[in-house]
PQR file with spaces between the fields and no chain letter, atoms N, CA, C, O and H, PARSE charges and radii, in Angstrom:
ATOM       1  N    MET     1     -14.297   10.470   28.637 -0.4000 1.5000
ATOM       2  CA   MET     1     -15.863   10.834   27.554 -0.0000 2.0000
ATOM       3  C    MET     1     -15.844   10.901   27.983  0.5500 1.7000
ATOM       4  O    MET     1     -15.322   10.729   29.085 -0.5500 1.4000
ATOM       5  N    GLU     2     -17.525   11.850   26.531 -0.4000 1.5000
ATOM       6  CA   GLU     2     -18.503   10.948   26.965 -0.0000 2.0000
ATOM       7  C    GLU     2     -18.524   10.369   25.464  0.5500 1.7000
ATOM       8  O    GLU     2     -17.958   10.819   24.467 -0.5500 1.4000
ATOM       9  H    GLU     2     -17.948   11.990   25.636  0.4000 1.0000
ATOM      10  N    LYS     3     -19.366    9.209   25.603 -0.4000 1.5000
ATOM      11  CA   LYS     3     -20.126    9.059   24.235 -0.0000 2.0000
ATOM      12  C    LYS     3     -20.592    9.843   22.307  0.5500 1.7000
ATOM      13  O    LYS     3     -20.299    9.696   21.121 -0.5500 1.4000
ATOM      14  H    LYS     3     -19.826    8.843   26.412  0.4000 1.0000
ATOM      15  N    THR     4     -21.693   10.873   23.456 -0.4000 1.5000
ATOM      16  CA   THR     4     -22.227   11.985   22.413 -0.0000 2.0000
ATOM      17  C    THR     4     -21.064   12.364   21.762  0.5500 1.7000
ATOM      18  O    THR     4     -20.995   12.360   20.532 -0.5500 1.4000
ATOM      19  H    THR     4     -21.932   10.993   24.420  0.4000 1.0000
ATOM      20  N    THR     5     -20.214   12.666   22.423 -0.4000 1.5000
ATOM      21  CA   THR     5     -18.856   13.268   21.980 -0.0000 2.0000
ATOM      22  C    THR     5     -18.240   12.337   21.022  0.5500 1.7000
ATOM      23  O    THR     5     -18.048   12.246   19.809 -0.5500 1.4000
ATOM      24  H    THR     5     -20.270   12.669   23.421  0.4000 1.0000
ATOM      25  N    THR     6     -17.982   11.588   22.269 -0.4000 1.5000
ATOM      26  CA   THR     6     -16.524   10.358   20.862 -0.0000 2.0000
ATOM      27  C    THR     6     -17.845   10.207   19.191  0.5500 1.7000
ATOM      28  O    THR     6     -17.442   10.156   18.029 -0.5500 1.4000
ATOM      29  H    THR     6     -18.138   11.661   23.254  0.4000 1.0000
ATOM      30  N    GLN     7     -19.293   10.172   19.602 -0.4000 1.5000
ATOM      31  CA   GLN     7     -20.158    9.853   18.261 -0.0000 2.0000
ATOM      32  C    GLN     7     -19.961   11.003   17.639  0.5500 1.7000
ATOM      33  O    GLN     7     -20.425   10.634   16.560 -0.5500 1.4000
ATOM      34  H    GLN     7     -19.619   10.213   20.546  0.4000 1.0000
ATOM      35  N    GLU     8     -19.529   12.519   17.374 -0.4000 1.5000
ATOM      36  CA   GLU     8     -19.355   13.079   17.228 -0.0000 2.0000
ATOM      37  C    GLU     8     -18.721   13.192   15.462  0.5500 1.7000
ATOM      38  O    GLU     8     -19.010   13.067   14.272 -0.5500 1.4000
ATOM      39  H    GLU     8     -19.152   12.819   18.250  0.4000 1.0000
ATOM      40  N    LEU     9     -17.371   13.618   16.721 -0.4000 1.5000
ATOM      41  CA   LEU     9     -15.835   12.678   16.262 -0.0000 2.0000
ATOM      42  C    LEU     9     -16.046   12.346   15.459  0.5500 1.7000
ATOM      43  O    LEU     9     -15.460   12.973   14.577 -0.5500 1.4000
ATOM      44  H    LEU     9     -17.136   13.720   17.688  0.4000 1.0000
ATOM      45  N    LEU    10     -17.069   11.048   14.845 -0.4000 1.5000
ATOM      46  CA   LEU    10     -16.615    9.700   13.823 -0.0000 2.0000
ATOM      47  C    LEU    10     -17.903   10.763   13.224  0.5500 1.7000
ATOM      48  O    LEU    10     -17.767   11.091   12.045 -0.5500 1.4000
ATOM      49  H    LEU    10     -17.544   10.538   15.562  0.4000 1.0000
ATOM      50  N    ALA    11     -18.515   11.038   13.590 -0.4000 1.5000
ATOM      51  CA   ALA    11     -19.531   11.397   11.943 -0.0000 2.0000
ATOM      52  C    ALA    11     -18.557   12.812   12.050  0.5500 1.7000
ATOM      53  O    ALA    11     -19.499   13.516   12.414 -0.5500 1.4000
ATOM      54  H    ALA    11     -18.625   10.771   14.547  0.4000 1.0000
ATOM      55  N    GLN    12     -18.077   13.213   12.035 -0.4000 1.5000
ATOM      56  CA   GLN    12     -17.641   13.589   11.486 -0.0000 2.0000
ATOM      57  C    GLN    12     -15.923   14.054   10.292  0.5500 1.7000
ATOM      58  O    GLN    12     -15.571   15.083    9.714 -0.5500 1.4000
ATOM      59  H    GLN    12     -17.311   12.642   11.739  0.4000 1.0000
ATOM      60  N    ALA    13     -15.039   12.021   10.489 -0.4000 1.5000
ATOM      61  CA   ALA    13     -13.681   11.484   10.420 -0.0000 2.0000
ATOM      62  C    ALA    13     -15.251   10.542    8.895  0.5500 1.7000
ATOM      63  O    ALA    13     -15.182   10.049    7.769 -0.5500 1.4000
ATOM      64  H    ALA    13     -15.325   11.186   10.958  0.4000 1.0000
ATOM      65  N    GLU    14     -15.833   10.687    9.435 -0.4000 1.5000
ATOM      66  CA   GLU    14     -16.648    9.499    8.227 -0.0000 2.0000
ATOM      67  C    GLU    14     -16.800   10.637    6.996  0.5500 1.7000
ATOM      68  O    GLU    14     -16.422   10.480    5.835 -0.5500 1.4000
ATOM      69  H    GLU    14     -15.889   11.087   10.350  0.4000 1.0000
ATOM      70  N    LYS    15     -17.436   11.790    7.548 -0.4000 1.5000
ATOM      71  CA   LYS    15     -17.988   13.051    6.976 -0.0000 2.0000
ATOM      72  C    LYS    15     -16.197   13.079    6.226  0.5500 1.7000
ATOM      73  O    LYS    15     -15.864   12.571    5.155 -0.5500 1.4000
ATOM      74  H    LYS    15     -17.743   11.918    8.491  0.4000 1.0000
ATOM      75  N    ILE    16     -15.690   13.512    6.784 -0.4000 1.5000
ATOM      76  CA   ILE    16     -14.630   14.239    5.499 -0.0000 2.0000
ATOM      77  C    ILE    16     -13.659   12.619    4.791  0.5500 1.7000
ATOM      78  O    ILE    16     -13.063   12.373    3.743 -0.5500 1.4000
ATOM      79  H    ILE    16     -15.960   13.925    7.654  0.4000 1.0000
ATOM      80  N    CYS    17     -13.861   12.116    5.627 -0.4000 1.5000
ATOM      81  CA   CYS    17     -13.016   10.595    4.717 -0.0000 2.0000
ATOM      82  C    CYS    17     -14.948   10.443    3.196  0.5500 1.7000
ATOM      83  O    CYS    17     -15.080    9.821    2.142 -0.5500 1.4000
ATOM      84  H    CYS    17     -14.345   12.316    6.479  0.4000 1.0000
ATOM      85  N    ALA    18     -15.570   11.031    3.697 -0.4000 1.5000
ATOM      86  CA   ALA    18     -16.491   10.209    2.235 -0.0000 2.0000
ATOM      87  C    ALA    18     -16.303   11.500    1.344  0.5500 1.7000
ATOM      88  O    ALA    18     -16.863   11.296    0.266 -0.5500 1.4000
ATOM      89  H    ALA    18     -15.464   11.537    4.554  0.4000 1.0000
ATOM      90  N    GLN    19     -15.676   12.860    1.394 -0.4000 1.5000
ATOM      91  CA   GLN    19     -16.040   14.099    0.344 -0.0000 2.0000
ATOM      92  C    GLN    19     -13.222   13.999    0.310  0.5500 1.7000
ATOM      93  O    GLN    19     -12.374   14.795   -0.094 -0.5500 1.4000
ATOM      94  H    GLN    19     -15.221   13.026    2.270  0.4000 1.0000
ATOM      95  N    ARG    20     -13.162   12.918    0.824 -0.4000 1.5000
ATOM      96  CA   ARG    20     -11.973   13.211    0.217 -0.0000 2.0000
ATOM      97  C    ARG    20     -12.130   11.384   -0.772  0.5500 1.7000
ATOM      98  O    ARG    20     -11.843   11.590   -1.951 -0.5500 1.4000
ATOM      99  H    ARG    20     -13.851   12.272    1.152  0.4000 1.0000
ATOM     100  N    ASN    21     -12.283   10.724   -0.668 -0.4000 1.5000
ATOM     101  CA   ASN    21     -13.293    9.601   -1.123 -0.0000 2.0000
ATOM     102  C    ASN    21     -11.897    8.777   -0.318  0.5500 1.7000
ATOM     103  O    ASN    21     -10.930    8.358   -0.954 -0.5500 1.4000
ATOM     104  H    ASN    21     -12.517   10.557    0.290  0.4000 1.0000
ATOM     105  N    VAL    22     -12.094    8.625    1.676 -0.4000 1.5000
ATOM     106  CA   VAL    22     -10.578    7.884    1.994 -0.0000 2.0000
ATOM     107  C    VAL    22     -11.288    6.392    2.482  0.5500 1.7000
ATOM     108  O    VAL    22     -11.175    6.362    3.708 -0.5500 1.4000
ATOM     109  H    VAL    22     -12.879    8.966    2.193  0.4000 1.0000
ATOM     110  N    ARG    23     -11.658    5.719    2.223 -0.4000 1.5000
ATOM     111  CA   ARG    23     -11.498    4.523    3.725 -0.0000 2.0000
ATOM     112  C    ARG    23     -11.574    4.901    4.760  0.5500 1.7000
ATOM     113  O    ARG    23     -10.559    5.559    4.987 -0.5500 1.4000
ATOM     114  H    ARG    23     -11.750    5.742    1.228  0.4000 1.0000
ATOM     115  N    LEU    24     -12.884    4.862    6.468 -0.4000 1.5000
ATOM     116  CA   LEU    24     -12.019    5.722    7.605 -0.0000 2.0000
ATOM     117  C    LEU    24     -11.274    3.811    8.271  0.5500 1.7000
ATOM     118  O    LEU    24     -11.699    2.821    8.866 -0.5500 1.4000
ATOM     119  H    LEU    24     -13.709    4.328    6.284  0.4000 1.0000
ATOM     120  N    THR    25     -10.477    4.119    7.880 -0.4000 1.5000
ATOM     121  CA   THR    25      -8.939    2.387    8.146 -0.0000 2.0000
ATOM     122  C    THR    25      -9.389    2.889   10.169  0.5500 1.7000
ATOM     123  O    THR    25      -9.835    3.903   10.707 -0.5500 1.4000
ATOM     124  H    THR    25     -10.131    4.923    7.397  0.4000 1.0000
ATOM     125  N    PRO    26      -8.960    1.559   10.651 -0.5600 1.5000
ATOM     126  CA   PRO    26      -9.128    1.307   11.674  0.2800 2.0000
ATOM     127  C    PRO    26      -8.227    1.391   12.663  0.5500 1.7000
ATOM     128  O    PRO    26      -8.370    1.250   13.877 -0.5500 1.4000
ATOM     129  N    GLN    27      -6.640    1.806   11.566 -0.4000 1.5000
ATOM     130  CA   GLN    27      -6.003    2.636   12.781 -0.0000 2.0000
ATOM     131  C    GLN    27      -6.432    4.146   12.704  0.5500 1.7000
ATOM     132  O    GLN    27      -6.308    4.695   13.799 -0.5500 1.4000
ATOM     133  H    GLN    27      -6.525    1.921   10.580  0.4000 1.0000
ATOM     134  N    ARG    28      -6.864    4.898   11.792 -0.4000 1.5000
ATOM     135  CA   ARG    28      -6.760    5.853   12.205 -0.0000 2.0000
ATOM     136  C    ARG    28      -7.756    6.214   12.274  0.5500 1.7000
ATOM     137  O    ARG    28      -8.010    7.356   11.888 -0.5500 1.4000
ATOM     138  H    ARG    28      -6.964    4.453   10.903  0.4000 1.0000
ATOM     139  N    LEU    29      -9.037    5.130   12.956 -0.4000 1.5000
ATOM     140  CA   LEU    29     -10.018    4.673   14.178 -0.0000 2.0000
ATOM     141  C    LEU    29      -9.397    4.709   15.616  0.5500 1.7000
ATOM     142  O    LEU    29      -9.998    4.759   16.689 -0.5500 1.4000
ATOM     143  H    LEU    29      -8.830    4.203   13.269  0.4000 1.0000
ATOM     144  N    GLU    30      -7.553    4.658   15.292 -0.4000 1.5000
ATOM     145  CA   GLU    30      -6.917    4.277   16.400 -0.0000 2.0000
ATOM     146  C    GLU    30      -6.899    6.259   17.117  0.5500 1.7000
ATOM     147  O    GLU    30      -7.524    6.886   17.972 -0.5500 1.4000
ATOM     148  H    GLU    30      -7.064    4.618   14.420  0.4000 1.0000
ATOM     149  N    VAL    31      -5.488    6.630   15.851 -0.4000 1.5000
ATOM     150  CA   VAL    31      -5.552    7.865   15.764 -0.0000 2.0000
ATOM     151  C    VAL    31      -6.496    8.340   16.744  0.5500 1.7000
ATOM     152  O    VAL    31      -6.246    8.578   17.926 -0.5500 1.4000
ATOM     153  H    VAL    31      -4.980    6.121   15.157  0.4000 1.0000
ATOM     154  N    LEU    32      -7.990    8.499   15.942 -0.4000 1.5000
ATOM     155  CA   LEU    32      -9.229    9.736   16.942 -0.0000 2.0000
ATOM     156  C    LEU    32      -9.067    9.448   18.004  0.5500 1.7000
ATOM     157  O    LEU    32      -9.125   10.493   18.653 -0.5500 1.4000
ATOM     158  H    LEU    32      -8.193    8.305   14.982  0.4000 1.0000
ATOM     159  N    ARG    33      -8.848    8.458   18.773 -0.4000 1.5000
ATOM     160  CA   ARG    33      -8.983    7.674   20.461 -0.0000 2.0000
ATOM     161  C    ARG    33      -7.997    7.725   20.900  0.5500 1.7000
ATOM     162  O    ARG    33      -7.799    7.273   22.028 -0.5500 1.4000
ATOM     163  H    ARG    33      -8.801    7.610   18.246  0.4000 1.0000
């Protein structure tokens, strides 16, 4: 995967977590990978 796509996914995940007031834990980062 390209770095740009992964960064975009992480950015979206951070936005979602921010909206839900949930911390983006390392475990969830592993799931996104």
